[in-house]
N, C-alpha and C positions, 0 to 999 in steps of 0.2 A: 255810553252806549249800554244798552241792555243785556243781560245775560244770554237773551235768546241772540240777538245780534252778533256777539260775541260767538257763541256756539255755531252760528251759520258760518263765520269767516273761518273757524277752524275746521269745520265738515268740509267746506269748498276746497280747502287747501288738501286735506286728506284725500278727496275725490281726485282731483288735479294731479297731486304730486306723490301721493302715497297709496296708489290702488292696491298695494298687497297688506295693507296695514289691515288686521283684523276688525270687522264692523265693530263699530261703538254700540253699548248697550243700549237696548231702547229706554224709553221713559220709565221712572216707578209711577204709581197709581197715588193719588191723594189720597187714598186708603193706606196706601205703604206710609206716605209721609206721617198720617195721624198714629199709626202704629209704632213707628219711630219715637214720634213724639213721647207717646204713652210709655215706652220701655225706657226711653232716655230720660224721663221726668223734666225736661227742658226742649223748648222747641228752638230748631235752629233758625238762623237769620233768615230772610226773605231770600237772599240770592242765592244761598245754599240750596233752600227748598226748589227754587225755579231752575236751579243748575240739574236738580235731581230729576224735576219733571220733564226734563229735555232728556236728559241721559243719566241712567240709574248708575252712576260711576263712569270711568273711562276704560274698563277693562283692563287689558294689558296695552293700552295706548298711553304713551307719558307727555300728559298735555302740559304740565307746568315744568319749565325748565329748573334746574338740569336733569330732573325725569320723573317727576313726581306723577303717579296715576290717581285718579279720583277715586274715592272708595264708593261703593255702594250701597244702599240702605243697611244691608246684609252686614257689609264689611265696618261700617260704621259703629254698628253695636259689637262685633266682636274687637274691634282695635280700640272702643270705648272702655271694654271690661279689663281687656290689657292695660290701658292707660292709668285706669283708676287701682288696678292691683299694685302694679310697680312703681308708677309715680308717687303714691302716697307717702313712701320711705324717703325718697331723694329730692324731690323738686322743692327746694327751700324757698325758690321764687314765689310760692303761692301758697295761700292759706289754705286750711282745710275747707274753708265754707266758699274758697272759689273753685277748687276743683270739681265738682259736679257740674259747673258751667262751661268748661273746657271740654271740647269734643272735636276728636281726629276727623279729618274730612279727606287727606289725602296721605300717600305713602310712597316712599322710596325706600327699600330695604328696609332696614331699623329707623329711617327718620320718619317723623310725622309731620304735615301741617295740620295743627289746630285751628278752629275758631273758639274765640270768646263768643258765646250765645247770648250775653247781654249786650254787647257791642258790635259784632259782627266782626270785630278786629282780628287776624290771622297772627299765628304764632307757630312756634316749632319746639321739636324736641327729638332727641336721637338718644340711643342707649348711652352712649357717653356724656352727654349734656342734658343739664335739667331744662325745663320747660322755660323759654324765651318769648316775651312778647315782642322783640325787637328783631324778628325775622328778616333774614336778607332774602326777602320775595320783592317780586318786580308790581306790589302793591299792597293796601293794608287789608283788603277785604277780597272775599272770593271774584266778587263783579269787577272790583278793578283788575285782580290778575288775569281773569278771563279777556278782558278788555284789553290788557296790554298784549297777550297771546295771539287774541283775533287779529288786533292791527297789526303785529309784527309779520303774521302768516298772510295777511291782506297786501303788504307791501312788497316790492321786487326784490328778488334775491340779490345778496346773500340775507339771509334772515337771522342777523344776530341778536341775541337777547343781552342787553348789559344791564347784570343785578347789581344791587345795592354791593358796595365794596368793590367794585369795576371788575367782577367776574364776568367772562364773556362765555355764553354758550350758542353755539349755532342750530339752528334747526336745519336739518339735513333729509334729503329722499334719497341720497345717495352713499348711504354707509355701507363700506364692503361687505360686511358679514350680514346688513338686513337692508337690502337696495329695497326702494319704491316703498318705504314706510317711514315714518316720523319718527327721527332720532334727534337726542340733543347731545352734542359734541363738545367738548372745551375747545373754544376758539384759544387757537395758540397765536401769541403776538409773535411777529417775526423778529428774530433777535439781530440787532445791530451788528453790522460789518465793519 
């Protein structure tokens, strides 16, 4: 499925089930993509660019379980500066020549999903863990992650995402604190009696 088709399924779920969700950002422009490329010094993978051309990030909407928001072009630059500044001293998983090719594209508090611009493969890092290309995400590329989320939300409820490592997160529009919005909640397995 294309990035655009995945986004369409996600957008339809939000319209139907989460009408109180803040509007997703509009698209960035091809000029914004070019400026981003010029400032990063590397070109983002095609699927990341196509996602930005659909929505310049996801604002406060948590698109990727367990609750990652996609970064806007502006936030990619900010998070990249932070990544290069702090990752250089403690990320023994990467050589200094690899680091400029790794770019943050999504965030959840102090955790980031990063993309290797050479391969399109996703990795992750948080404040307590060095960069890992073995991310426990529902896909290896942004297009495969969006495909997973889009297909999940287009299916009948319950919308339970089973991530690598057997973590289960449920997309819900009935969270008691944030009803009629898209929330990912940890799906608790019933305890045997």
